[in-house]
C-alpha positions as CSV (number, residue, x, y, z in Angstrom):
1,X,0.0,0.0,0.0
2,X,1.5,3.4,-1.0
3,X,2.2,6.0,1.7
4,X,-0.4,8.7,1.9
5,X,0.6,12.1,0.7
6,X,-0.3,15.2,2.6
7,X,-3.3,17.0,1.3
8,X,-2.4,20.2,-0.6
9,X,-4.7,23.1,-0.8
10,X,-6.6,23.4,-4.0
11,X,-5.3,25.9,-6.5
12,X,-7.0,27.1,-9.7
13,X,-5.4,25.9,-12.9
14,X,-2.7,28.2,-14.4
15,X,-3.8,30.2,-17.3
16,X,-2.1,30.3,-20.7
17,X,0.8,32.3,-19.4
18,X,-0.5,35.9,-19.6
19,X,1.1,38.1,-17.1
20,X,-1.0,40.3,-14.8
21,X,0.6,43.4,-16.3
22,X,-0.4,42.4,-19.8
23,X,-3.9,41.5,-18.6
24,X,-4.4,44.9,-16.9
25,X,-3.0,46.7,-20.0
26,X,-5.4,44.9,-22.3
27,X,-8.3,45.8,-20.0
28,X,-7.3,49.5,-20.0
29,X,-6.9,49.5,-23.7
30,X,-10.3,47.9,-24.2
31,X,-12.0,50.4,-21.9
32,X,-10.3,53.3,-23.7
33,X,-11.4,52.0,-27.1
34,X,-15.0,51.3,-26.0
35,X,-15.7,54.9,-24.7
36,X,-17.3,57.3,-27.1
37,X,-15.1,60.3,-28.1
38,X,-15.2,63.3,-25.8
39,X,-17.5,66.2,-26.7
40,X,-15.6,69.3,-27.9
41,X,-15.1,71.9,-25.3
42,X,-17.5,74.8,-25.4
43,X,-16.1,78.0,-26.8
44,X,-15.4,80.8,-24.3
45,X,-18.0,83.5,-24.2
46,X,-15.6,86.0,-22.7
47,X,-12.4,87.1,-24.5
48,X,-9.2,85.9,-22.9
49,X,-8.0,89.5,-22.4
50,X,-10.4,89.9,-19.5
51,X,-8.7,87.0,-17.6
52,X,-5.1,88.2,-18.2
53,X,-5.1,90.4,-15.0
54,X,-5.7,87.3,-12.8
55,X,-2.6,85.6,-14.1
């Protein structure tokens, strides 16, 4: 009768070798691509000369 082996904790199977960095980068790229383009910024109603004093 073979000797009993100690029970090891169950681990999920290893994936196809994709690093966490690559996985996160692909998720970020997919999110960026799936967003609609930003709306153009509204044009200023006041001329920039009026704000020059504050700078």
